[in-house]
C-alpha positions in Angstrom: -101.9 10.3 33.7 -98.2 10.5 33.7 -95.7 9.3 31.2 -91.9 9.3 31.5 -89.5 8.8 28.6 -86.8 8.0 31.2 -89.2 5.7 33.2 -87.7 2.9 31.2 -84.7 3.1 33.6 -86.9 3.1 36.7 -90.0 1.3 35.4 -89.6 -1.7 37.8 -89.3 0.7 40.8 -92.4 2.6 39.7 -94.4 -0.6 39.3 -93.2 -1.9 42.7 -94.0 1.4 44.5 -97.6 0.2 44.9 -98.9 3.7 44.8 -102.5 3.7 46.1 -103.7 5.8 43.2 -102.1 3.8 40.4 -104.7 2.1 38.1 -102.5 0.8 35.3 -98.9 0.7 34.1 -98.1 -0.2 30.5 -94.6 -0.7 29.1 -93.7 1.1 25.9 -90.3 1.1 24.1 -89.6 4.7 25.1 -91.0 4.5 28.7 -93.7 3.5 31.0 -97.3 4.9 30.7 -99.0 5.0 34.1 -102.6 6.0 34.8 -103.7 7.3 38.2 -107.2 8.0 39.6 -107.1 10.8 42.2 -109.7 13.1 43.6 -107.3 16.0 43.7 -104.1 16.1 41.6 -102.3 17.5 44.6 -102.7 14.0 46.2 -100.2 12.8 43.7 -97.9 15.8 43.4 -95.4 14.9 46.1 -95.0 11.4 44.8 -94.4 12.6 41.3 -91.9 15.2 42.3 -90.0 12.4 44.1 -89.1 10.9 40.8 -87.4 14.1 39.6 -86.7 14.5 35.9 -87.8 11.0 35.2 -91.4 12.0 35.0 -93.4 13.8 32.3 -97.0 14.6 33.0 -99.2 14.3 29.9 -102.6 15.3 31.4 -104.4 17.1 32.7 -102.7 20.2 31.3 -103.2 22.3 34.4 -101.4 19.7 36.5 -98.7 19.2 33.8 -97.8 22.9 34.2 -97.1 22.4 37.9 -94.6 19.6 37.5 -91.2 21.0 36.2 -89.4 19.2 33.5 
């Protein structure tokens, strides 16, 4: 699961990206909450890093530690 406080600025782009692993996207006042289903978190790592500082990973914790803030 990823959540970005700054996703509010790019929420439409994230929704339109049609990422294969994206299960759901829910708008919140402080950002966009996105759920992904992947076999290996590494399958999503490159895509997440492409959004730069606009992404905050909530869980799993081991993966969150691999994505810089």
